[in-house]
C-alpha positions as CSV (number, residue, x, y, z in Angstrom):
1,X,34.2,61.3,-93.5
2,X,37.9,61.9,-93.7
3,X,38.3,61.3,-89.9
4,X,36.5,58.0,-90.3
5,X,38.7,57.0,-93.1
6,X,41.8,57.8,-91.0
7,X,40.5,55.7,-88.1
8,X,39.9,52.7,-90.4
9,X,43.3,53.1,-92.0
10,X,44.9,53.2,-88.5
11,X,43.2,50.0,-87.5
12,X,44.2,48.3,-90.8
13,X,47.8,49.5,-90.3
14,X,47.9,48.1,-86.8
15,X,46.7,44.8,-88.1
16,X,49.3,44.6,-90.9
17,X,52.1,45.2,-88.4
18,X,51.5,41.8,-86.9
19,X,50.8,39.8,-90.1
20,X,51.9,42.0,-93.0
21,X,52.0,39.1,-95.6
22,X,49.1,36.9,-94.4
23,X,45.8,37.6,-96.2
24,X,44.2,34.3,-95.4
25,X,40.8,34.4,-93.8
26,X,42.0,31.6,-91.5
27,X,44.7,33.9,-90.1
28,X,44.7,34.9,-86.5
29,X,41.7,36.9,-85.6
30,X,43.4,40.2,-84.9
31,X,41.3,42.7,-83.0
32,X,42.5,45.6,-85.2
33,X,41.4,43.7,-88.4
34,X,38.0,42.8,-87.0
35,X,37.6,46.4,-85.9
36,X,38.5,47.8,-89.3
37,X,36.3,45.4,-91.3
38,X,33.3,45.8,-89.1
39,X,33.4,49.6,-88.8
40,X,31.9,50.1,-92.2
41,X,28.4,50.7,-93.4
42,X,27.9,47.1,-94.7
43,X,30.5,44.5,-93.5
44,X,31.1,41.7,-95.9
45,X,30.0,38.1,-95.2
46,X,33.6,37.0,-94.6
47,X,34.1,39.8,-92.1
48,X,30.9,39.0,-90.3
49,X,31.9,35.3,-90.1
50,X,35.3,36.3,-88.6
51,X,33.6,38.6,-86.2
52,X,31.4,35.8,-84.9
53,X,34.4,33.5,-84.5
54,X,36.3,36.3,-82.7
55,X,33.3,36.9,-80.3
56,X,33.0,33.2,-79.6
57,X,36.8,33.1,-78.8
58,X,36.5,36.0,-76.4
59,X,33.5,34.6,-74.7
60,X,35.5,31.4,-74.1
61,X,38.2,33.5,-72.5
62,X,35.8,34.8,-69.9
63,X,35.2,31.4,-68.4
64,X,38.5,31.7,-66.5
65,X,37.5,35.1,-65.0
66,X,35.8,35.6,-61.6
67,X,32.4,37.4,-61.8
68,X,31.4,39.9,-59.2
69,X,27.7,39.7,-60.1
70,X,25.4,38.3,-57.4
71,X,24.3,34.7,-58.1
72,X,20.6,35.6,-57.8
73,X,19.2,38.0,-60.4
74,X,16.9,39.7,-57.8
75,X,19.9,40.9,-55.9
76,X,21.2,42.9,-58.8
77,X,19.7,46.2,-57.9
78,X,21.2,46.1,-54.4
79,X,24.5,45.1,-55.9
80,X,24.4,48.1,-58.2
81,X,23.5,50.5,-55.4
82,X,26.3,49.1,-53.2
83,X,28.8,49.4,-56.0
84,X,27.8,53.0,-56.7
85,X,28.2,53.9,-53.0
86,X,31.7,52.4,-53.0
87,X,32.7,54.4,-56.0
88,X,31.3,57.6,-54.3
89,X,33.2,57.0,-51.1
90,X,36.4,56.3,-53.0
91,X,36.0,59.5,-55.1
92,X,35.4,61.5,-52.0
93,X,38.6,60.2,-50.5
94,X,40.4,61.1,-53.7
95,X,39.1,64.7,-53.5
96,X,40.1,65.0,-49.9
97,X,43.6,63.9,-50.7
98,X,43.8,66.4,-53.6
99,X,42.6,69.2,-51.5
100,X,45.2,68.3,-48.9
101,X,47.9,68.8,-51.6
102,X,48.3,65.4,-53.1
103,X,49.4,65.3,-56.8
104,X,47.3,63.9,-59.6
105,X,47.0,60.1,-59.5
106,X,46.5,59.5,-63.2
107,X,48.2,62.0,-65.5
108,X,51.7,63.4,-65.1
109,X,50.9,66.2,-67.6
110,X,49.0,67.1,-70.7
111,X,51.0,64.7,-73.0
112,X,50.2,61.8,-70.7
113,X,46.5,62.7,-70.8
114,X,46.5,63.1,-74.6
115,X,48.3,59.8,-74.9
116,X,45.5,58.2,-72.9
117,X,42.9,59.7,-75.1
118,X,44.6,58.3,-78.2
119,X,45.0,54.8,-76.7
120,X,41.4,54.5,-75.7
121,X,40.1,56.1,-78.9
122,X,39.3,52.7,-80.7
123,X,36.8,52.0,-78.0
124,X,35.4,55.5,-77.6
125,X,35.0,56.0,-81.4
126,X,32.5,53.1,-81.5
127,X,30.7,54.1,-78.2
128,X,27.4,52.3,-77.9
129,X,28.1,49.9,-80.9
130,X,27.2,46.8,-78.8
131,X,23.6,47.9,-78.8
132,X,23.1,48.4,-82.5
133,X,21.3,45.1,-83.2
134,X,18.7,46.0,-80.5
135,X,17.3,48.8,-82.7
136,X,15.7,46.5,-85.2
137,X,13.6,45.0,-82.3
138,X,11.8,48.3,-81.7
139,X,8.5,46.6,-81.7
140,X,9.5,44.4,-78.7
141,X,9.2,46.3,-75.3
142,X,11.9,44.0,-73.8
143,X,14.5,45.8,-75.9
144,X,13.2,49.3,-75.0
145,X,15.8,50.1,-72.3
146,X,18.6,49.1,-74.6
147,X,17.2,51.1,-77.6
148,X,16.8,54.2,-75.4
149,X,20.3,53.9,-74.2
150,X,21.6,53.5,-77.8
151,X,19.7,56.6,-78.9
152,X,21.2,58.6,-76.1
153,X,24.7,57.3,-77.1
154,X,23.8,58.7,-80.5
155,X,22.7,62.0,-78.9
156,X,19.2,61.5,-80.4
157,X,20.7,62.8,-83.6
158,X,22.2,66.0,-82.1
159,X,25.8,66.4,-83.2
160,X,26.7,68.2,-80.0
161,X,25.5,65.2,-77.9
162,X,26.5,62.3,-80.1
163,X,29.2,60.5,-78.2
164,X,31.3,59.6,-81.2
165,X,31.1,63.2,-82.5
166,X,32.1,64.5,-79.1
167,X,35.2,62.2,-78.9
168,X,36.3,62.9,-82.4
169,X,36.0,66.6,-81.7
170,X,38.0,66.2,-78.5
171,X,40.8,64.4,-80.4
172,X,40.8,67.0,-83.2
173,X,41.0,69.9,-80.8
174,X,44.4,68.7,-79.6
175,X,45.9,67.5,-82.9
176,X,45.4,63.9,-81.9
177,X,45.1,62.2,-85.2
178,X,44.2,58.5,-85.0
179,X,47.4,56.6,-84.1
180,X,48.6,53.7,-86.2
181,X,51.1,52.6,-83.5
182,X,48.5,51.2,-81.1
183,X,48.8,47.6,-80.0
184,X,46.2,44.9,-80.7
185,X,45.2,45.1,-77.0
186,X,43.9,48.6,-77.6
187,X,41.4,47.3,-80.3
188,X,40.0,44.4,-78.2
189,X,37.1,46.3,-76.7
190,X,36.2,48.2,-79.8
191,X,36.2,44.9,-81.8
192,X,34.0,43.3,-79.2
193,X,31.5,46.1,-79.2
194,X,31.3,46.0,-83.0
195,X,31.0,42.2,-83.1
196,X,28.1,42.3,-80.6
197,X,26.5,45.1,-82.5
198,X,26.4,43.0,-85.7
199,X,25.7,39.6,-84.1
200,X,23.5,40.7,-81.2
201,X,20.5,38.6,-82.4
202,X,22.5,35.5,-81.8
203,X,24.0,36.7,-78.5
204,X,21.1,38.5,-76.9
205,X,21.9,37.5,-73.2
206,X,25.5,38.4,-73.8
207,X,24.5,41.8,-75.2
208,X,22.4,42.5,-72.1
209,X,25.3,41.4,-69.9
210,X,27.9,43.5,-71.7
211,X,25.6,46.5,-71.5
212,X,25.2,45.9,-67.7
213,X,28.9,46.0,-67.2
214,X,29.7,48.9,-69.5
215,X,27.1,51.2,-68.0
216,X,28.1,50.9,-64.4
217,X,29.9,54.1,-63.3
218,X,33.6,53.4,-62.6
219,X,35.9,55.4,-60.3
220,X,38.4,56.0,-63.1
221,X,35.8,57.9,-65.1
222,X,35.4,60.4,-62.2
223,X,39.1,60.9,-61.7
224,X,39.8,61.1,-65.4
225,X,37.3,63.9,-65.8
226,X,38.7,65.8,-62.8
227,X,42.3,65.6,-64.0
228,X,41.6,66.4,-67.6
229,X,39.9,69.6,-66.4
230,X,43.0,70.4,-64.4
231,X,45.2,70.0,-67.4
232,X,43.1,72.3,-69.6
233,X,41.4,69.5,-71.6
234,X,37.7,69.5,-72.1
235,X,36.3,66.8,-69.9
236,X,32.7,67.0,-71.2
237,X,32.8,63.6,-72.9
238,X,33.6,62.0,-69.5
239,X,31.4,64.2,-67.3
240,X,28.5,63.4,-69.7
241,X,28.9,59.7,-68.9
242,X,29.1,60.5,-65.2
243,X,25.6,62.0,-65.4
244,X,23.8,59.7,-67.9
245,X,25.3,56.5,-66.3
246,X,24.0,57.3,-62.8
247,X,22.6,54.5,-60.7
248,X,19.3,56.2,-59.8
249,X,17.7,56.6,-63.2
250,X,20.5,56.6,-65.8
251,X,22.0,54.0,-68.0
252,X,23.3,51.9,-65.0
253,X,19.8,51.6,-63.6
254,X,18.3,50.9,-67.1
255,X,20.9,48.2,-67.6
256,X,19.9,46.4,-64.4
257,X,16.1,46.7,-65.1
258,X,16.7,45.5,-68.7
259,X,18.5,42.3,-67.5
260,X,15.8,41.4,-65.0
261,X,13.0,42.0,-67.5
262,X,14.7,40.0,-70.3
263,X,15.6,37.2,-67.9
264,X,11.9,36.9,-66.9
265,X,10.9,36.6,-70.5
266,X,13.6,34.2,-71.6
267,X,12.4,30.5,-71.9
268,X,15.2,29.4,-69.5
269,X,15.9,32.1,-66.9
270,X,19.0,30.4,-65.5
271,X,20.5,29.9,-68.9
272,X,19.9,33.6,-69.7
273,X,21.7,34.7,-66.5
274,X,24.6,32.4,-67.1
275,X,25.1,33.7,-70.6
276,X,24.5,37.3,-69.4
277,X,27.4,36.9,-66.9
278,X,29.7,35.9,-69.8
279,X,28.7,39.0,-71.7
280,X,29.3,41.1,-68.6
281,X,32.9,39.7,-68.3
282,X,33.7,40.7,-71.8
283,X,34.3,44.2,-70.3
284,X,37.4,42.8,-68.5
285,X,39.2,41.9,-71.7
286,X,41.8,44.0,-73.6
287,X,43.8,46.9,-72.3
288,X,42.3,48.3,-69.1
289,X,41.9,52.0,-68.3
290,X,44.4,51.9,-65.5
291,X,46.7,49.7,-67.5
292,X,46.7,52.2,-70.4
293,X,47.4,55.1,-68.0
294,X,50.2,53.3,-66.2
295,X,51.9,52.3,-69.4
296,X,52.9,55.8,-70.3
297,X,56.6,56.8,-70.1
298,X,57.5,60.3,-71.4
299,X,61.1,59.3,-72.3
300,X,60.0,56.3,-74.3
301,X,57.2,58.3,-76.0
302,X,59.4,61.1,-77.2
303,X,61.7,58.5,-78.7
304,X,58.8,56.7,-80.4
305,X,57.6,60.0,-81.9
306,X,61.0,60.8,-83.4
307,X,61.4,57.2,-84.6
308,X,58.0,57.3,-86.4
309,X,59.1,60.4,-88.2
310,X,62.5,59.0,-89.1
311,X,61.1,56.7,-91.8
312,X,59.8,59.7,-93.7
313,X,62.4,62.3,-92.9
314,X,65.7,60.4,-93.2
315,X,66.3,61.5,-96.8
316,X,64.7,64.9,-96.6
317,X,67.4,66.9,-94.7
318,X,70.3,68.8,-96.1
319,X,73.8,68.2,-94.8
320,X,74.5,71.7,-93.8
321,X,75.0,70.9,-90.1
322,X,76.2,68.0,-88.0
323,X,75.0,67.0,-84.6
324,X,77.3,64.8,-82.6
325,X,79.5,64.3,-85.6
326,X,76.6,63.0,-87.8
327,X,74.2,64.6,-90.3
328,X,70.5,64.5,-89.5
329,X,70.0,62.0,-92.3
330,X,72.6,59.7,-90.7
331,X,70.8,59.9,-87.4
332,X,67.5,59.1,-88.9
333,X,68.8,56.0,-90.7
334,X,68.5,54.2,-87.3
335,X,65.1,54.9,-85.8
336,X,66.1,52.7,-82.8
337,X,68.9,55.3,-82.1
338,X,66.6,58.2,-81.2
339,X,67.8,58.2,-77.6
340,X,71.3,58.9,-78.7
341,X,70.1,61.5,-81.1
342,X,68.3,63.3,-78.4
343,X,71.4,63.2,-76.2
344,X,73.5,64.6,-79.0
345,X,71.0,67.4,-79.5
346,X,71.2,68.2,-75.8
347,X,75.0,68.2,-75.8
348,X,75.0,70.4,-78.9
349,X,72.6,72.9,-77.2
350,X,69.9,72.3,-79.8
351,X,67.7,71.3,-76.8
352,X,67.9,72.9,-73.4
353,X,66.3,70.6,-70.9
354,X,64.6,72.0,-67.8
355,X,63.9,75.4,-69.5
356,X,61.0,76.8,-71.5
357,X,60.7,75.0,-74.8
358,X,61.0,78.3,-76.6
359,X,64.7,78.6,-75.5
360,X,65.5,75.4,-77.5
361,X,66.5,75.9,-81.1
362,X,65.0,72.5,-82.0
363,X,61.6,73.5,-80.6
364,X,61.6,76.8,-82.6
365,X,62.3,74.8,-85.8
366,X,59.2,72.7,-85.3
367,X,56.8,75.2,-83.6
368,X,57.6,78.7,-84.8
369,X,55.7,79.9,-88.0
370,X,58.3,79.8,-90.7
371,X,60.4,77.3,-88.9
372,X,62.1,74.8,-91.2
373,X,60.2,71.9,-89.6
374,X,56.9,73.6,-89.0
375,X,54.0,71.2,-89.5
376,X,56.0,68.0,-89.3
377,X,54.6,67.2,-85.8
378,X,51.0,67.2,-84.9
379,X,49.5,68.7,-81.8
380,X,49.9,65.6,-79.6
381,X,53.5,65.0,-80.7
382,X,54.5,68.6,-80.1
383,X,53.0,68.3,-76.6
384,X,55.1,65.3,-75.9
385,X,58.3,67.0,-77.1
386,X,57.5,70.2,-75.2
387,X,56.9,68.4,-71.9
388,X,60.1,66.3,-72.4
389,X,62.1,69.5,-72.9
390,X,60.6,71.3,-70.0
391,X,60.9,68.5,-67.5
392,X,62.7,69.9,-64.5
393,X,61.6,73.5,-65.2
394,X,60.8,74.6,-61.6
395,X,59.2,77.9,-62.5
396,X,56.8,76.6,-65.2
397,X,53.5,78.4,-65.1
398,X,50.5,76.5,-63.9
399,X,48.2,75.0,-66.5
400,X,44.8,76.8,-66.4
401,X,41.9,74.4,-66.0
402,X,39.2,73.9,-68.6
403,X,35.7,74.7,-67.3
404,X,33.5,71.7,-67.7
405,X,30.9,72.7,-70.2
406,X,27.9,71.0,-68.5
407,X,26.6,74.3,-67.3
408,X,26.0,75.5,-70.8
409,X,28.4,74.6,-73.6
410,X,29.4,77.1,-76.2
411,X,31.2,74.9,-78.6
412,X,31.2,75.7,-82.3
413,X,29.8,72.4,-83.7
414,X,29.4,71.0,-87.1
415,X,26.6,72.5,-89.2
416,X,23.4,70.8,-88.3
417,X,21.6,69.0,-91.1
418,X,18.3,70.6,-91.8
419,X,15.4,68.4,-90.6
420,X,13.2,67.0,-93.2
421,X,9.8,67.1,-91.5
422,X,8.1,65.5,-94.4
423,X,10.0,62.3,-93.7
424,X,8.9,61.9,-90.1
425,X,6.5,59.2,-91.0
426,X,9.1,57.1,-92.7
427,X,9.2,53.5,-91.3
428,X,11.6,52.9,-88.5
429,X,12.9,49.8,-90.2
430,X,14.1,51.9,-93.1
431,X,16.2,54.0,-90.8
432,X,18.1,51.2,-89.0
433,X,21.0,51.0,-91.5
434,X,21.9,54.6,-91.0
435,X,22.0,54.1,-87.2
436,X,24.9,51.6,-87.5
437,X,28.2,52.3,-85.7
438,X,30.0,53.5,-88.8
439,X,27.2,55.8,-90.0
440,X,25.3,57.4,-87.1
441,X,27.8,60.2,-86.5
442,X,27.8,61.3,-90.1
443,X,25.2,63.8,-91.5
444,X,22.8,61.2,-92.9
445,X,23.1,59.1,-89.8
446,X,22.4,62.1,-87.5
447,X,19.3,62.9,-89.5
448,X,18.1,59.3,-89.3
449,X,18.8,59.2,-85.6
450,X,16.7,62.3,-85.0
451,X,13.8,60.9,-87.0
452,X,14.1,57.5,-85.3
453,X,14.3,59.0,-81.8
454,X,11.3,61.3,-82.4
455,X,9.1,58.6,-83.8
456,X,10.2,55.9,-81.3
457,X,9.9,58.1,-78.2
458,X,6.5,59.6,-79.1
459,X,4.8,56.6,-80.7
460,X,6.4,53.4,-79.5
461,X,7.4,54.0,-75.9
462,X,4.6,53.5,-73.5
């Protein structure tokens, strides 16, 4: 629960940075605010109304975007297969280049990779949310592919397979607390998914279309998993999506079949397909994966990390020592001056660039047990500082890879909630609320997901 509260607070903080004094409901529909207000068990009426307006605004924005989908619905399966083949060829070319000695294409180091995980977290922490409204239609076979996909996103109630639980565990394993410094663009996709999840009944074709786009296997997913493993970071969240989103029988195929079946049942097939394309294009909005990866700059990030701490630490240091003629408190009075502060620490030999971090007095202060600044920086921030210090160290040891756990994972997971077999006959409608994006990854939601999945798969799927 604490992690969920931190995620909500981070989104709320991101929203306040842009309009700190404007509490009017008519204010700009900021994605971070929509995200924070929808990612709760029961969003209020005002929040739902804003979410609907936000969704309509984003759908209008898609009208200017080109759509790669074939004009005729019956060609969609062939389009999917051709797209999957292109991704496979591109990934094979990538692997050949790497085997020939080419460097990583995405991540310069662990700090870069962890930065990526943080920046896409608002999307990953509501994984599957766009399908939530489909659950209440469990009596309608048209929604069956979407419901089964949603249940698999929820891990069928198993904490070790629930996608949100997996991503939260990944962040926590590396000290990546939810960042409150993300831009509005980083919340766009998460806000869209939540808005579709709560308003799917009104936007059924758009929901089918968004699902079609999101479940197609992209090249960046394959490369991300490969390079995370190289950097010693568990890639399982990403490799899991590689397997379940396959075009043969996975979510990608189910998404195509779902669109064709729903279009055939819709009163106006052409209208359905037109609206479905708009939903598909929602995937193109916000910060893109490659854009997020390409935006990282280690020098700028280490300065940002120190600047963020300056607001809290500028009155907390004694004046025993001076760096570059100033006390630490004087340096921290100007968060925008962290570049000069770092240069002064280099000149004063507090930081020895291009050497093991342990050689630097500053690093020992923040990393060594008993150090005067131990605990000030989280795991991600320390990785940024370490890599910045060690930049140029030619003899740095190679980072050991992380064995992908798909062959038999041995994670220590959260204690599983004991199943209540006596409640297996509970009505599915009564379980829907606990399957919401804000609840399904918590113990009551996991239990409800298990019961719903067991009942739905055995009694309702034919």
